[in-house]
Every structure is written in C-alpha cells, then in structure tokens.
A tleap script that builds the chain and sets N, CA, C and O, in Angstrom:
source leaprc.protein.ff14SB
mol = sequence {
  NLEU GLN ALA ALA ALA ASP VAL LEU TRP THR
  ASP ILE ASP GLY ASP VAL ALA ILE ALA ARG
  MET PRO LEU ALA GLU GLU GLY PRO THR GLY
  CYS PHE ARG LEU ASP GLY PRO ALA ALA THR
  MET TRP ARG ALA LEU VAL ARG HIE GLY THR
  LEU GLU ALA ALA GLU MET ALA VAL THR ASP
  HIE TYR ALA VAL ASP SER ALA ILE ALA ARG
  THR ASP LEU ASN THR PHE VAL ALA SER LEU
  GLU ARG GLN GLY TYR LEU GLN TYR GLY ALA
  CGLY
}
set mol.1.N position { 210.481 -103.647 54.487 }
set mol.1.CA position { 211.760 -102.956 54.488 }
set mol.1.C position { 212.489 -103.235 53.194 }
set mol.1.O position { 212.393 -104.320 52.621 }
set mol.2.N position { 213.219 -102.232 52.750 }
set mol.2.CA position { 214.010 -102.385 51.538 }
set mol.2.C position { 215.133 -101.360 51.547 }
set mol.2.O position { 215.110 -100.388 52.302 }
set mol.3.N position { 216.115 -101.602 50.687 }
set mol.3.CA position { 217.168 -100.607 50.518 }
set mol.3.C position { 216.513 -99.349 49.956 }
set mol.3.O position { 215.599 -99.436 49.136 }
set mol.4.N position { 216.974 -98.190 50.392 }
set mol.4.CA position { 216.438 -96.925 49.886 }
set mol.4.C position { 216.720 -96.815 48.391 }
set mol.4.O position { 217.621 -97.475 47.873 }
set mol.5.N position { 215.954 -95.987 47.709 }
set mol.5.CA position { 216.050 -95.861 46.251 }
set mol.5.C position { 217.437 -95.457 45.782 }
set mol.5.O position { 217.845 -95.836 44.684 }
set mol.6.N position { 218.167 -94.700 46.581 }
set mol.6.CA position { 219.493 -94.234 46.161 }
set mol.6.C position { 220.629 -95.103 46.704 }
set mol.6.O position { 221.785 -94.682 46.725 }
set mol.7.N position { 220.292 -96.315 47.140 }
set mol.7.CA position { 221.279 -97.224 47.722 }
set mol.7.C position { 221.555 -98.383 46.776 }
set mol.7.O position { 220.637 -99.023 46.263 }
set mol.8.N position { 222.830 -98.634 46.560 }
set mol.8.CA position { 223.283 -99.805 45.816 }
set mol.8.C position { 224.020 -100.703 46.785 }
set mol.8.O position { 224.719 -100.223 47.678 }
set mol.9.N position { 223.867 -102.010 46.611 }
set mol.9.CA position { 224.588 -102.927 47.489 }
set mol.9.C position { 224.937 -104.196 46.731 }
set mol.9.O position { 224.285 -104.554 45.750 }
set mol.10.N position { 225.979 -104.869 47.206 }
set mol.10.CA position { 226.407 -106.118 46.597 }
set mol.10.C position { 227.161 -106.964 47.612 }
set mol.10.O position { 227.703 -106.452 48.592 }
set mol.11.N position { 227.183 -108.263 47.360 }
set mol.11.CA position { 227.988 -109.177 48.173 }
set mol.11.C position { 229.420 -109.158 47.665 }
set mol.11.O position { 229.664 -109.202 46.459 }
set mol.12.N position { 230.364 -109.091 48.595 }
set mol.12.CA position { 231.792 -109.147 48.257 }
set mol.12.C position { 232.470 -110.067 49.262 }
set mol.12.O position { 232.604 -109.725 50.437 }
set mol.13.N position { 232.889 -111.215 48.800 }
set mol.13.CA position { 233.629 -112.163 49.638 }
set mol.13.C position { 232.938 -112.448 50.972 }
set mol.13.O position { 233.599 -112.513 52.009 }
set mol.14.N position { 231.618 -112.617 50.952 }
set mol.14.CA position { 230.871 -112.920 52.168 }
set mol.14.C position { 230.422 -111.703 52.956 }
set mol.14.O position { 229.620 -111.824 53.882 }
set mol.15.N position { 230.928 -110.535 52.600 }
set mol.15.CA position { 230.504 -109.292 53.237 }
set mol.15.C position { 229.497 -108.595 52.326 }
set mol.15.O position { 229.214 -109.073 51.227 }
set mol.16.N position { 228.959 -107.469 52.781 }
set mol.16.CA position { 228.037 -106.684 51.972 }
set mol.16.C position { 228.581 -105.266 51.870 }
set mol.16.O position { 228.842 -104.621 52.886 }
set mol.17.N position { 228.751 -104.784 50.650 }
set mol.17.CA position { 229.157 -103.396 50.420 }
set mol.17.C position { 227.899 -102.594 50.103 }
set mol.17.O position { 227.075 -103.007 49.287 }
set mol.18.N position { 227.764 -101.443 50.761 }
set mol.18.CA position { 226.593 -100.590 50.592 }
set mol.18.C position { 227.071 -99.186 50.232 }
set mol.18.O position { 227.951 -98.627 50.887 }
set mol.19.N position { 226.480 -98.629 49.182 }
set mol.19.CA position { 226.828 -97.268 48.764 }
set mol.19.C position { 225.546 -96.468 48.580 }
set mol.19.O position { 224.543 -96.971 48.075 }
set mol.20.N position { 225.606 -95.231 48.995 }
set mol.20.CA position { 224.468 -94.324 48.841 }
set mol.20.C position { 224.835 -93.288 47.804 }
set mol.20.O position { 225.791 -92.535 47.987 }
set mol.21.N position { 224.084 -93.240 46.717 }
set mol.21.CA position { 224.336 -92.313 45.633 }
set mol.21.C position { 223.589 -91.012 45.905 }
set mol.21.O position { 222.420 -91.036 46.289 }
set mol.22.N position { 224.249 -89.889 45.712 }
set mol.22.CA position { 223.574 -88.608 45.963 }
set mol.22.C position { 222.504 -88.336 44.907 }
set mol.22.O position { 222.674 -88.667 43.734 }
set mol.23.N position { 221.407 -87.731 45.341 }
set mol.23.CA position { 220.358 -87.334 44.411 }
set mol.23.C position { 220.669 -85.985 43.783 }
set mol.23.O position { 220.088 -85.632 42.757 }
set mol.24.N position { 221.565 -85.239 44.376 }
set mol.24.CA position { 222.010 -83.949 43.848 }
set mol.24.C position { 223.526 -83.910 43.972 }
set mol.24.O position { 224.108 -84.630 44.783 }
set mol.25.N position { 224.155 -83.078 43.177 }
set mol.25.CA position { 225.617 -83.013 43.191 }
set mol.25.C position { 226.195 -82.765 44.571 }
set mol.25.O position { 227.223 -83.341 44.927 }
set mol.26.N position { 225.551 -81.923 45.344 }
set mol.26.CA position { 226.083 -81.591 46.666 }
set mol.26.C position { 225.583 -82.524 47.759 }
set mol.26.O position { 225.923 -82.346 48.929 }
set mol.27.N position { 224.784 -83.511 47.393 }
set mol.27.CA position { 224.216 -84.414 48.380 }
set mol.27.C position { 225.266 -85.299 49.035 }
set mol.27.O position { 226.330 -85.544 48.466 }
set mol.28.N position { 224.956 -85.775 50.237 }
set mol.28.CA position { 225.900 -86.638 50.948 }
set mol.28.C position { 225.976 -88.025 50.316 }
set mol.28.O position { 224.986 -88.543 49.800 }
set mol.29.N position { 227.141 -88.602 50.365 }
set mol.29.CA position { 227.321 -89.964 49.897 }
set mol.29.C position { 227.926 -90.770 51.025 }
set mol.29.O position { 228.436 -90.210 51.996 }
set mol.30.N position { 227.872 -92.033 50.904 }
set mol.30.CA position { 228.484 -92.887 51.901 }
set mol.30.C position { 228.642 -94.278 51.328 }
set mol.30.O position { 227.818 -94.741 50.540 }
set mol.31.N position { 229.700 -94.927 51.732 }
set mol.31.CA position { 229.949 -96.289 51.298 }
set mol.31.C position { 230.619 -97.007 52.459 }
set mol.31.O position { 231.552 -96.483 53.067 }
set mol.32.N position { 230.144 -98.198 52.761 }
set mol.32.CA position { 230.783 -98.970 53.810 }
set mol.32.C position { 230.555 -100.443 53.586 }
set mol.32.O position { 229.783 -100.847 52.716 }
set mol.33.N position { 231.234 -101.234 54.378 }
set mol.33.CA position { 231.192 -102.691 54.236 }
set mol.33.C position { 230.668 -103.298 55.534 }
set mol.33.O position { 231.146 -102.977 56.622 }
set mol.34.N position { 229.673 -104.185 55.402 }
set mol.34.CA position { 229.133 -104.912 56.541 }
set mol.34.C position { 229.708 -106.315 56.519 }
set mol.34.O position { 229.805 -106.937 55.461 }
set mol.35.N position { 230.091 -106.816 57.689 }
set mol.35.CA position { 230.571 -108.191 57.757 }
set mol.35.C position { 229.876 -108.920 58.893 }
set mol.35.O position { 229.157 -108.312 59.686 }
set mol.36.N position { 230.093 -110.221 58.965 }
set mol.36.CA position { 229.542 -111.034 60.046 }
set mol.36.C position { 228.048 -110.865 60.213 }
set mol.36.O position { 227.310 -110.856 59.228 }
set mol.37.N position { 227.590 -110.729 61.461 }
set mol.37.CA position { 226.154 -110.616 61.732 }
set mol.37.C position { 225.491 -109.422 61.039 }
set mol.37.O position { 224.322 -109.509 60.662 }
set mol.38.N position { 226.208 -108.318 60.866 }
set mol.38.CA position { 225.616 -107.154 60.192 }
set mol.38.C position { 225.288 -107.491 58.738 }
set mol.38.O position { 224.229 -107.110 58.241 }
set mol.39.N position { 226.181 -108.199 58.058 }
set mol.39.CA position { 225.917 -108.611 56.676 }
set mol.39.C position { 224.736 -109.569 56.629 }
set mol.39.O position { 223.890 -109.470 55.740 }
set mol.40.N position { 224.674 -110.488 57.572 }
set mol.40.CA position { 223.564 -111.441 57.634 }
set mol.40.C position { 222.245 -110.718 57.865 }
set mol.40.O position { 221.242 -111.044 57.230 }
set mol.41.N position { 222.235 -109.739 58.766 }
set mol.41.CA position { 221.009 -108.991 59.038 }
set mol.41.C position { 220.574 -108.193 57.813 }
set mol.41.O position { 219.388 -108.169 57.486 }
set mol.42.N position { 221.522 -107.534 57.127 }
set mol.42.CA position { 221.184 -106.764 55.926 }
set mol.42.C position { 220.520 -107.666 54.893 }
set mol.42.O position { 219.448 -107.352 54.375 }
set mol.43.N position { 221.171 -108.794 54.600 }
set mol.43.CA position { 220.630 -109.717 53.598 }
set mol.43.C position { 219.231 -110.202 53.992 }
set mol.43.O position { 218.337 -110.262 53.149 }
set mol.44.N position { 219.043 -110.544 55.254 }
set mol.44.CA position { 217.740 -111.028 55.721 }
set mol.44.C position { 216.677 -109.945 55.572 }
set mol.44.O position { 215.553 -110.233 55.162 }
set mol.45.N position { 217.019 -108.718 55.899 }
set mol.45.CA position { 216.051 -107.621 55.807 }
set mol.45.C position { 215.642 -107.346 54.370 }
set mol.45.O position { 214.450 -107.248 54.079 }
set mol.46.N position { 216.612 -107.218 53.461 }
set mol.46.CA position { 216.251 -106.884 52.079 }
set mol.46.C position { 215.672 -108.086 51.336 }
set mol.46.O position { 214.892 -107.911 50.400 }
set mol.47.N position { 216.035 -109.283 51.732 }
set mol.47.CA position { 215.490 -110.484 51.076 }
set mol.47.C position { 214.051 -110.724 51.505 }
set mol.47.O position { 213.197 -111.024 50.670 }
set mol.48.N position { 213.771 -110.594 52.808 }
set mol.48.CA position { 212.454 -110.947 53.337 }
set mol.48.C position { 211.505 -109.758 53.458 }
set mol.48.O position { 210.288 -109.939 53.403 }
set mol.49.N position { 212.036 -108.548 53.620 }
set mol.49.CA position { 211.206 -107.351 53.601 }
set mol.49.C position { 210.467 -106.989 54.875 }
set mol.49.O position { 209.868 -105.917 54.952 }
set mol.50.N position { 210.495 -107.864 55.884 }
set mol.50.CA position { 209.846 -107.534 57.158 }
set mol.50.C position { 210.784 -107.891 58.305 }
set mol.50.O position { 211.640 -108.769 58.191 }
set mol.51.N position { 210.595 -107.186 59.406 }
set mol.51.CA position { 211.391 -107.497 60.599 }
set mol.51.C position { 211.104 -108.915 61.091 }
set mol.51.O position { 212.012 -109.621 61.529 }
set mol.52.N position { 209.855 -109.322 61.017 }
set mol.52.CA position { 209.480 -110.634 61.525 }
set mol.52.C position { 210.178 -111.750 60.740 }
set mol.52.O position { 210.744 -112.669 61.332 }
set mol.53.N position { 210.135 -111.666 59.421 }
set mol.53.CA position { 210.771 -112.695 58.594 }
set mol.53.C position { 212.293 -112.647 58.723 }
set mol.53.O position { 212.953 -113.686 58.745 }
set mol.54.N position { 212.845 -111.436 58.809 }
set mol.54.CA position { 214.295 -111.303 58.988 }
set mol.54.C position { 214.718 -111.872 60.335 }
set mol.54.O position { 215.770 -112.501 60.443 }
set mol.55.N position { 213.902 -111.653 61.360 }
set mol.55.CA position { 214.181 -112.205 62.685 }
set mol.55.C position { 214.244 -113.730 62.631 }
set mol.55.O position { 215.137 -114.337 63.222 }
set mol.56.N position { 213.312 -114.342 61.934 }
set mol.56.CA position { 213.321 -115.799 61.815 }
set mol.56.C position { 214.580 -116.285 61.094 }
set mol.56.O position { 215.185 -117.278 61.497 }
set mol.57.N position { 214.970 -115.586 60.031 }
set mol.57.CA position { 216.162 -115.974 59.277 }
set mol.57.C position { 217.422 -115.843 60.123 }
set mol.57.O position { 218.278 -116.727 60.101 }
set mol.58.N position { 217.541 -114.752 60.867 }
set mol.58.CA position { 218.718 -114.535 61.718 }
set mol.58.C position { 218.737 -115.547 62.859 }
set mol.58.O position { 219.786 -116.097 63.194 }
set mol.59.N position { 217.576 -115.788 63.449 }
set mol.59.CA position { 217.476 -116.771 64.533 }
set mol.59.C position { 217.905 -118.153 64.048 }
set mol.59.O position { 218.648 -118.853 64.736 }
set mol.60.N position { 217.441 -118.540 62.876 }
set mol.60.CA position { 217.819 -119.836 62.306 }
set mol.60.C position { 219.309 -119.897 61.979 }
set mol.60.O position { 219.973 -120.899 62.248 }
set mol.61.N position { 219.824 -118.824 61.399 }
set mol.61.CA position { 221.234 -118.802 60.969 }
set mol.61.C position { 222.193 -118.917 62.155 }
set mol.61.O position { 223.171 -119.663 62.103 }
set mol.62.N position { 221.906 -118.175 63.219 }
set mol.62.CA position { 222.813 -118.134 64.368 }
set mol.62.C position { 222.366 -118.981 65.550 }
set mol.62.O position { 223.086 -119.075 66.544 }
set mol.63.N position { 221.195 -119.598 65.463 }
set mol.63.CA position { 220.655 -120.391 66.566 }
set mol.63.C position { 220.649 -119.593 67.873 }
set mol.63.O position { 221.092 -120.073 68.916 }
set mol.64.N position { 220.132 -118.353 67.786 }
set mol.64.CA position { 220.018 -117.486 68.957 }
set mol.64.C position { 218.551 -117.329 69.323 }
set mol.64.O position { 217.667 -117.616 68.516 }
set mol.65.N position { 218.300 -116.878 70.526 }
set mol.65.CA position { 216.954 -116.602 70.988 }
set mol.65.C position { 216.337 -115.502 70.129 }
set mol.65.O position { 217.014 -114.541 69.763 }
set mol.66.N position { 215.069 -115.642 69.813 }
set mol.66.CA position { 214.415 -114.662 68.945 }
set mol.66.C position { 214.393 -113.260 69.554 }
set mol.66.O position { 214.421 -112.273 68.819 }
set mol.67.N position { 214.343 -113.157 70.866 }
set mol.67.CA position { 214.352 -111.835 71.509 }
set mol.67.C position { 215.675 -111.116 71.262 }
set mol.67.O position { 215.696 -109.899 71.077 }
set mol.68.N position { 216.767 -111.857 71.258 }
set mol.68.CA position { 218.088 -111.265 70.975 }
set mol.68.C position { 218.142 -110.808 69.524 }
set mol.68.O position { 218.581 -109.696 69.233 }
set mol.69.N position { 217.694 -111.674 68.611 }
set mol.69.CA position { 217.689 -111.317 67.195 }
set mol.69.C position { 216.817 -110.090 66.952 }
set mol.69.O position { 217.202 -109.198 66.196 }
set mol.70.N position { 215.650 -110.037 67.583 }
set mol.70.CA position { 214.723 -108.916 67.420 }
set mol.70.C position { 215.354 -107.610 67.899 }
set mol.70.O position { 215.275 -106.589 67.217 }
set mol.71.N position { 215.977 -107.650 69.068 }
set mol.71.CA position { 216.618 -106.453 69.617 }
set mol.71.C position { 217.733 -105.967 68.696 }
set mol.71.O position { 217.823 -104.776 68.396 }
set mol.72.N position { 218.579 -106.887 68.250 }
set mol.72.CA position { 219.682 -106.519 67.361 }
set mol.72.C position { 219.169 -105.964 66.034 }
set mol.72.O position { 219.691 -104.968 65.533 }
set mol.73.N position { 218.155 -106.601 65.468 }
set mol.73.CA position { 217.586 -106.119 64.215 }
set mol.73.C position { 216.949 -104.744 64.375 }
set mol.73.O position { 217.129 -103.879 63.518 }
set mol.74.N position { 216.214 -104.531 65.451 }
set mol.74.CA position { 215.588 -103.220 65.674 }
set mol.74.C position { 216.632 -102.117 65.767 }
set mol.74.O position { 216.445 -101.037 65.207 }
set mol.75.N position { 217.722 -102.376 66.466 }
set mol.75.CA position { 218.806 -101.389 66.589 }
set mol.75.C position { 219.456 -101.137 65.236 }
set mol.75.O position { 219.706 -99.991 64.862 }
set mol.76.N position { 219.727 -102.212 64.505 }
set mol.76.CA position { 220.349 -102.138 63.183 }
set mol.76.C position { 219.470 -101.350 62.215 }
set mol.76.O position { 219.949 -100.448 61.528 }
set mol.77.N position { 218.177 -101.695 62.164 }
set mol.77.CA position { 217.250 -101.013 61.263 }
set mol.77.C position { 217.120 -99.537 61.622 }
set mol.77.O position { 217.139 -98.686 60.733 }
set mol.78.N position { 216.989 -99.224 62.887 }
set mol.78.CA position { 216.841 -97.824 63.300 }
set mol.78.C position { 218.038 -96.997 62.846 }
set mol.78.O position { 217.873 -95.875 62.366 }
set mol.79.N position { 219.226 -97.538 62.993 }
set mol.79.CA position { 220.433 -96.821 62.588 }
set mol.79.C position { 220.477 -96.618 61.074 }
set mol.79.O position { 220.730 -95.509 60.603 }
set mol.80.N position { 220.232 -97.681 60.315 }
set mol.80.CA position { 220.302 -97.573 58.862 }
set mol.80.C position { 219.153 -96.760 58.277 }
set mol.80.O position { 219.325 -96.098 57.253 }
set mol.81.N position { 217.999 -96.801 58.906 }
set mol.81.CA position { 216.886 -95.970 58.456 }
set mol.81.C position { 217.184 -94.494 58.715 }
set mol.81.O position { 216.928 -93.646 57.860 }
set mol.82.N position { 217.717 -94.195 59.880 }
set mol.82.CA position { 218.072 -92.815 60.236 }
set mol.82.C position { 219.118 -92.250 59.264 }
set mol.82.O position { 219.095 -91.061 58.945 }
set mol.83.N position { 220.025 -93.100 58.801 }
set mol.83.CA position { 221.077 -92.677 57.877 }
set mol.83.C position { 220.621 -92.697 56.404 }
set mol.83.O position { 221.355 -92.264 55.515 }
set mol.84.N position { 219.407 -93.203 56.163 }
set mol.84.CA position { 218.859 -93.191 54.816 }
set mol.84.C position { 219.212 -94.401 53.966 }
set mol.84.O position { 219.051 -94.353 52.747 }
set mol.85.N position { 219.692 -95.489 54.576 }
set mol.85.CA position { 220.057 -96.684 53.810 }
set mol.85.C position { 218.908 -97.676 53.682 }
set mol.85.O position { 218.843 -98.413 52.698 }
set mol.86.N position { 218.010 -97.709 54.645 }
set mol.86.CA position { 216.833 -98.584 54.615 }
set mol.86.C position { 215.591 -97.725 54.699 }
set mol.86.O position { 215.606 -96.631 55.263 }
set mol.87.N position { 214.509 -98.244 54.124 }
set mol.87.CA position { 213.224 -97.540 54.226 }
set mol.87.C position { 212.091 -98.557 54.286 }
set mol.87.O position { 212.218 -99.693 53.831 }
set mol.88.N position { 210.992 -98.114 54.858 }
set mol.88.CA position { 209.775 -98.928 54.884 }
set mol.88.C position { 208.962 -98.633 53.637 }
set mol.88.O position { 208.955 -97.502 53.150 }
set mol.89.N position { 208.286 -99.634 53.124 }
set mol.89.CA position { 207.381 -99.434 52.013 }
set mol.89.C position { 208.078 -99.329 50.670 }
set mol.89.O position { 209.298 -99.462 50.564 }
set mol.90.N position { 207.281 -99.089 49.661 }
set mol.90.CA position { 207.801 -98.996 48.285 }
set mol.90.C position { 208.605 -97.723 48.108 }
set mol.90.O position { 208.248 -96.658 48.611 }
set mol.91.N position { 209.702 -97.866 47.377 }
set mol.91.CA position { 210.578 -96.720 47.125 }
set mol.91.C position { 210.182 -96.052 45.937 }
set mol.91.O position { 210.797 -95.058 45.553 }
savepdb mol mol.pdb
quit
C-alpha cells in the first residue's frame, strides 16, 4: 500500500494533512486532516506498505487486540482506496 501518485501528505502538529492534486484541470481535488488513530493508521500504512505490518504497528501503538486493529485498518483502507488516496502496488 502507498499514497496514490497524485496524493501529497505531511505531518502537522501530530496530525496528517492529505491533499489530492488533480491530474486534469477539471479533475476533483480534496484536502483533509487526519488526527488520532486515523493519523496513526495512515502513517503505519504508508511507512510499512502492507496491512499486516501496519496492523502490528497499530496494535503495538495502542495495545489493542490485533483483530480490532485489522478491522479498523481494513475499513480505513477501503474508504481511502475508494476515494483514490491509497493504492496497492507501485504507482
């Protein structure tokens, strides 16, 4: 997993800001800020590149059951992939 090719992101005061740059002038754009567990999940996903490794990082960070971390990550990834912010494989 990785940020999509048209996505820029940065850490801001412990949160994560994510912006999607349009590939064409009329293309959709979006920018939002992730905080708390969402910021932690984003960082784990783009740093480690797999759901399994991100699950371990989130589980360690929050001391939660791996099944809870897995469920939350799967929901998070599905949403961001559907919106074009995350993608599988090389961009």
